[in-house]
N, C-alpha and C positions, 0 to 999 in steps of 0.2 A: 776618888783618886785620879791623878793626872795620867795621861797616856799620850803616846805619839801616834799620829795618823799613819805614818809609814809603817811603824811596827805592827799596828792593828791590821791593816789591809794586807800587808805582804806576809805576815805570819799566817793569816787566814788563807791566803793563796797557797802558801807552802803546805799547810795542813791539808788542803784540798788535793794538792798534787801528790803528797805522800800517801794519801788514802784514796787514790783514784778508783781502785777496784770497788770500794764500798760506795763511793758517790755515784758510780755508774748505775748501781742498783737504785739509788735514791732518786735519780733524775728521770728514769724511764717513764713512769706513770705521769709525773708532772708534765713532761714534754707532750705526751699523748693528750692530756687534758687541756693544755695550753693551745695545742693545734686544733682541738675540737672546738674551742671557743671561737675560732675564726669562722666556723660554719654556723655555730649556734646563734651568733649575733645577727645572722641574716634571717632568722625565723621571725615572721611578723608578730607583733605585740609582745610575745614572751621572750624574744631573742635577747634583750638587754639583761633580763634577770637570769636566764639560763647561762649566758656568757659569764656573768658575774659569779655564779655558782661554780662553773668549771674553772675559772681562773683562781677563785678562792680556794678550791680543793687543791689545785696545783701548788699554790703558794704555801698552803698549810702543810701538805705532805712534805714538801721540801724544807720548809722552815722548821717544823717540829723535829724532823729526823736529823737535819744538819745541826741544829742548835743543841739537841740532846746528845748527839754523838760528840760534839766538841766539848760540852760542859761536863758530861759524865765520863768521857775518855774511854768508852768501851762500846763498840758497835753492838755487842750482844745484849747490852742493857737498854738500848734505845727504845725497844718496844715494851719493856716492862712498865706497867702502869701508865701507858701513854694515851689511853682513851680519853681521860678527863682533860689533859693538856691539849690534845688535838681538838676536842670539841670546843674548848674555850678559845683556842688560837683561831679555829675556823670561824667562830662567831665574830670575832673582831676583824679578821681578814675580810670576810664577806661584807661586813658593814662598810669598811673602808673602800673595798673594791666597788661596791654598788654606788656609793657616793661619788667615787671617781668616774664611774661610767655615766653618772647623771649629767656630765658635761655634754654628752651627746644630745641631750634635750635642747641645749642652747642652739644647735644647728637647725632646729625646727621653728625657732622663734623668728619674728621679724628682724631684719638687719639692725634696726635701731636698738634692739634689746640684746643683741648677741655680744655686746661688750661685756656683759655680765660673766661670760665664761672666763675672762682674765681674772676677775676678782675671785671666782670660784676656785680657779687653779691656785692662786696665791694662798687662799684659806686652806685648801687641801694640802698644799706643801707644808704649811705651818703645822697643821694638825698631825701630818705624818711624821714630821720632825720631832714633835713633842711626845708622841705616843710610841716611837720606834722601839724603846727599850721594854715596852710592855710585851712585845712579841717573844724575845728570849725568856722573859720572866714567866709568861704563860706556858711556854714550851717546857720549862723546868718545873712547872707546877708551883710557882712562887705563892706563898700564903696570901689569902684574901680573894675577893671576887674579881671579876674582869674589870669592873669599874675601879676597884682599889688599885689594881696594877696600872691602869691608865693614869690615875692620879699620881701614883708612885713614879711613873715614867716622866710626868711633867716635872717632878722634883729632881729626879736623877739626871735629866738632860739639862738642867739649869746651868748656864755658863759653858755648855759644851756644843752650842749650835754650830759654830764654824768648824770644829773638828769632826762632828758627825756629818755635816754637809760635805766636807773634804773627803771623808771616807766613802760616802755614797758616790761622789763624782768619780773617784778612782774605780770603785767596783763596777759602776755602770759606764765606764769609758768605752768598752767595746760597742755598746748600744749607741752611745753618743757619736762615736766616730763613724759608725755605719750610717746613721741618720744624716750626719753632715755630708758624708760622701754622696748620698743620694740627692741631697739638696744642691750640691755643686754640679752634679751631672744629671740634669732633669730627664735626659733621654733614657736613663736607666729605670725611670719610674713609669710604669704603664698607667693608662687612664684609670682614675679612681673608680669609675663605674664598671671597669672590666675586672671582675673579681678573679676569674680563672687565670688571667695573665699576671695578676698581682700576687697570686697564691705562693709561688716560690719565694718571692721577696718577703712576704709576710711570714712564711714558715721559717725562713732563715733568721729574720728579725726576732721571732718568738724564741728560737733556740738560743740566740744571744741573750735575750732577756732572762731565760731560765738559768743560764750560766751566771749572769750578773746577780740574779736573785740568790743563787747558792752562795756566791762570794760574799754578798752583803749580809746574808743570814749568819755566816760564820764571823764576819767582822762585827756585827751587832752582838753576837754571843760573847765575843772577846771583850767588847766595850762593857757589856753587862757584867762580865766577870771582874773587870778592873774596877768599875764604879760601885757596883752593888755587893757582890760577893766579897771581894778583897776589902772594899770599904767597910763592910760590917765587921770583918775580922779585925780591922785596924782600930775600930771603936770598941 
C-alpha cells in the first residue's frame, strides 16, 4: 500500500511526543549501552566486537519496545512474549552492526586499498535499505525464520526505496545537522587522538543518534503497518 513520507515520519514523532513518559523509560538503558560502546571500542583486540554487542543491545531494546508499543497500541503488552522477538531482532541487529563496524578495518590497510571502504559503505546502505522492514516484522514476531523475514523485507521494500530513504533522512536530520555543523566549524572538533576532550561531543552525538533511532523505529513500524499488515488485509 502507498504512503506519504510526511505522514509516516511526523505521525511517528507525534506518537513519540504524546507518549513521552513511556519512551523516557525505553531510552534509559539504550543510552547507557550506547555511551558504554564509546569506551568498549578502545579495548585492544576485543573492542570492536564488544562495541558491536553494546550497540546492538541498545538498538534491539529500543527497536523492539518502540515497534511493539506502536503496533500493539498498549505499553502493558510490550513485554508479553517479547523474548523470542528480542532474540531474533538482536541477532539481525548484531550482524548488521558488526558488518558496519568492519569499516574500521579499512583504516588499518595501506592507503592504496582504503578506497574499498566506500564500496563497503554503499553495499551496507543498500542492504540496510532492503532489510529495514525485517526489524519491525521480527519485533512483532512475524511468522517465519529470521531469513524468511529478511527475504520478505526485500519484497516489501520493492519500489519504496526513495520513500524509505526520505523517511530515514528526516528521522536522522538532527544527527546530520550536528555533524554538518561540526564540519563547518572545525575548531569545535578536538583532536581525534584526544579521547577525553572528544568525549562530550561523542556523548551528545550518541544521544542524538538514540533519539533518531527511536524516531526511525516508529517510522519503520508505521511503514510495516501500511505495507504488510494493511496490505495483507486488503488482499
